[in-house]
C-alpha positions in Angstrom: 98.5 75.4 163.9 96.1 72.7 165.0 92.4 73.0 163.9 90.0 73.4 166.8 86.7 71.7 167.0 84.1 72.9 164.4 81.1 74.6 166.0 78.0 76.4 164.6 77.1 80.0 165.3 74.1 80.2 167.6 71.2 82.0 166.0 67.8 83.3 167.0 66.7 81.6 163.8 67.8 78.1 164.7 67.5 76.9 161.0 70.3 79.3 159.9 73.8 78.1 160.7 77.0 79.9 159.8 79.6 77.2 160.3 83.3 77.8 161.0 86.5 76.2 162.2 89.3 77.9 164.1 92.9 77.5 163.1 95.5 78.6 165.6 95.4 80.2 169.0 97.0 83.6 168.4 95.6 86.9 169.7 94.9 88.5 166.3 91.7 87.2 164.7 91.3 86.8 160.9 87.9 86.0 159.4 88.4 83.8 156.3 86.0 83.0 153.4 86.8 80.4 150.8 85.9 80.3 147.1 83.1 78.7 145.1 83.0 74.9 145.4 85.4 74.8 148.4 85.0 74.6 152.2 86.5 76.1 155.3 89.3 73.4 155.2 90.9 75.1 152.2 92.6 77.6 154.5 94.3 75.0 156.6 97.5 74.9 154.5 97.7 78.7 154.5 97.1 79.2 158.2 100.6 78.3 159.2 102.1 80.9 156.8 100.5 83.7 158.8 102.5 82.8 161.9 101.6 81.9 165.5 100.3 85.3 166.4 96.9 84.8 164.6 93.8 82.8 164.8 91.9 82.1 161.6 88.2 81.7 161.9 87.4 80.0 158.6 83.7 80.0 157.5 81.8 77.8 155.2 79.9 80.0 152.7 76.2 79.3 152.5 75.4 76.5 150.0 78.8 75.0 150.9 80.0 72.8 153.7 77.9 72.8 156.9 76.5 76.4 156.7 72.7 76.5 156.2 70.2 79.2 155.4 66.7 78.9 156.8 65.2 80.2 153.5 67.5 78.4 151.1 66.1 79.9 147.9 65.9 83.5 149.2 68.8 85.8 148.2 71.2 86.7 151.1 71.2 90.5 151.8 74.3 92.4 153.0 72.3 93.5 156.1 71.5 89.9 157.0 75.1 88.8 156.5 76.3 91.7 158.6 74.0 90.7 161.4 75.3 87.1 161.3 78.9 88.3 161.4 78.1 90.8 164.2 76.6 88.0 166.3 79.8 86.0 165.8 82.1 88.9 166.7 80.0 89.7 169.8 79.9 86.1 170.9 83.7 85.8 170.7 84.5 89.3 172.1 86.3 90.3 168.9 86.8 94.0 168.4 89.3 94.4 165.6 90.2 91.8 163.0 91.7 91.0 159.6 89.9 89.6 156.5 91.1 86.9 154.2 89.1 85.8 151.1 89.3 83.9 147.8 87.1 84.5 144.7 83.4 84.3 145.7 84.4 84.6 149.4 85.4 88.2 148.7 81.7 89.1 148.6 81.5 88.2 152.3 84.8 90.0 153.1 83.7 93.2 151.3 80.4 93.1 153.1 82.4 93.0 156.3 84.4 96.0 155.2 81.2 97.9 154.6 79.6 96.9 157.8 82.6 97.1 160.2 85.1 99.4 158.3 86.9 101.0 161.3 87.3 97.6 163.0 89.1 96.0 160.0 92.9 96.1 160.4 94.1 94.2 157.4 92.7 92.6 154.2 94.0 89.9 151.9 92.0 89.3 148.7 92.9 86.4 146.4 91.3 86.9 142.9 88.4 88.6 144.5 84.9 88.3 143.0 82.4 91.2 143.7 84.6 94.1 142.5 84.0 93.9 138.8 80.7 92.2 137.8 81.4 89.5 135.3 79.3 89.5 132.2 78.2 85.8 132.5 77.3 86.2 136.1 75.1 89.2 135.3 73.4 87.3 132.5 72.7 84.3 134.7 71.4 86.1 137.7 69.8 89.4 136.9 67.2 88.7 134.2 64.5 86.6 135.8 64.0 84.6 132.7 67.7 83.6 132.7 67.5 82.5 136.3 64.7 80.2 135.1 66.9 78.7 132.4 69.7 78.1 134.9 67.2 76.5 137.3 65.8 74.1 134.7 69.4 73.2 133.8 69.8 71.7 137.3 67.7 68.7 136.2 68.1 68.9 132.4 71.6 70.3 131.6 71.9 69.1 128.1 70.7 72.3 126.4 72.9 74.6 128.5 76.0 72.3 127.9 75.4 72.4 124.2 75.1 76.2 124.3 78.4 76.4 126.2 80.0 74.0 123.7 78.8 76.1 120.8 80.4 79.2 122.4 83.7 77.3 122.7 83.6 76.1 119.0 82.9 79.7 117.8 85.6 81.0 120.1 83.2 83.5 121.6 84.6 82.9 125.1 87.9 81.8 126.5 88.5 78.0 126.3 89.6 78.0 130.0 86.3 79.6 131.1 84.5 76.9 129.0 86.3 74.1 130.7 85.7 75.7 134.1 82.0 76.0 133.4 81.7 72.4 132.1 83.5 71.1 135.2 81.0 73.0 137.4 78.0 71.6 135.6 79.0 67.9 135.4 76.8 66.7 138.2 73.4 67.5 139.6 74.9 68.5 143.0 77.3 70.9 141.3 74.6 72.4 139.1 72.4 73.0 142.2 75.2 74.7 144.0 75.9 76.9 141.0 72.2 77.9 140.8 71.9 78.6 144.5 75.2 80.4 144.9 74.7 82.7 141.8 71.1 83.5 142.7 71.6 83.5 146.4 74.5 86.0 146.4 73.2 88.3 143.7 72.4 91.1 146.3 76.0 91.2 147.5 77.0 94.0 145.3 79.1 97.1 146.1 79.5 100.8 145.4 83.2 100.8 144.7 83.7 104.5 145.4 82.1 104.1 148.8 84.1 100.9 149.5 87.3 102.7 148.6 86.4 105.6 150.9 85.9 103.2 153.8 89.3 101.5 153.2 91.1 104.8 152.6 89.9 106.4 155.9 92.7 104.9 158.0 94.0 103.8 155.3 93.5 100.0 155.7 96.3 97.8 154.2 94.9 95.7 151.4 96.9 93.0 149.6 95.7 91.5 146.3 96.9 88.2 145.1 96.1 87.7 141.4 96.8 85.1 138.8 98.6 86.1 135.6 96.6 83.5 133.7 93.3 83.8 135.6 90.4 84.0 133.1 87.7 83.8 135.7 88.8 86.9 137.6 91.2 88.7 135.2 93.7 90.9 137.0 93.3 93.7 134.4 89.7 94.2 135.4 90.7 95.0 139.0 93.3 97.7 138.4 91.0 100.7 138.5 89.7 99.7 142.0 93.2 98.8 143.2 94.5 102.2 142.0 91.8 104.0 144.0 93.1 102.6 147.3 95.8 104.5 149.3 97.4 101.5 151.0 97.1 98.6 148.5 99.7 96.3 147.0 99.4 93.6 144.3 101.2 90.2 144.1 100.9 88.8 140.6 101.6 85.1 140.5 102.2 82.7 137.5 98.9 80.9 138.1 95.4 80.5 136.9 92.2 80.7 139.0 91.3 77.3 140.4 94.5 76.5 142.3 95.5 80.1 143.1 94.8 79.7 146.8 97.6 77.0 147.0 100.0 79.2 145.0 99.3 82.0 147.5 100.0 79.6 150.4 103.4 78.6 148.8 104.2 82.3 148.3 103.4 83.1 151.9 105.7 80.3 153.1 108.5 81.6 150.8 108.1 85.2 151.9 106.9 85.1 155.6 108.3 88.6 156.2 105.9 90.1 153.8 102.9 88.6 155.6 103.6 89.9 159.1 100.6 91.6 160.6 
């Protein structure tokens, strides 16, 4: 599968750009959304595993890659994201499609499920964020005063890093989570992306009963790829939602969180018959 030329979605608001790249030329389209700190290119290695019959339209999340929001500090609403995706689908004459997402990208995919439910034919979710709200995410984004703390940490991170280090020393949080947080805060660019992503996507939340009802209507096939050692999106916290779906299956891999997308690509190459669409 060769990557096609990257283009930007035309918008009535010319300052907003939802950037994507197409992989493959097959007749069945899949919209793909990467995880935090990644870009659309992270799907390149996985694209070939899905076979020649598909085309993957891989998007940069906002605050990542070449996607741009006109109002960079305003939270993105599900309605606005739905409008952007609808413009894309209309421009490309796409009626039905699949969804592929990793971690934070699942917030985009689940929004698409809500907005275009009957048109979604298949869903693959890799350690999906947005199903169970993580405690630290809620703490960092919902209280306005905490958003201020995180905002100030963009320029002066020492106090926040000391706080995280204290949590680690007292074993109040998992050491893997602490290392993940420290890695995401070790440069000003990363800290700004953390702040904008966490605050900018805070309105992408879901009523899980309604979401399950949409997926169960057909029912839509949903495959969950989860890491046995994932401390960022623990698989145990997703079981209730998975159990509410009529056509779901789970693949549990011997992996953590950060490299899970590559483990899934390897799994798909080993088991191509399980990924036929």
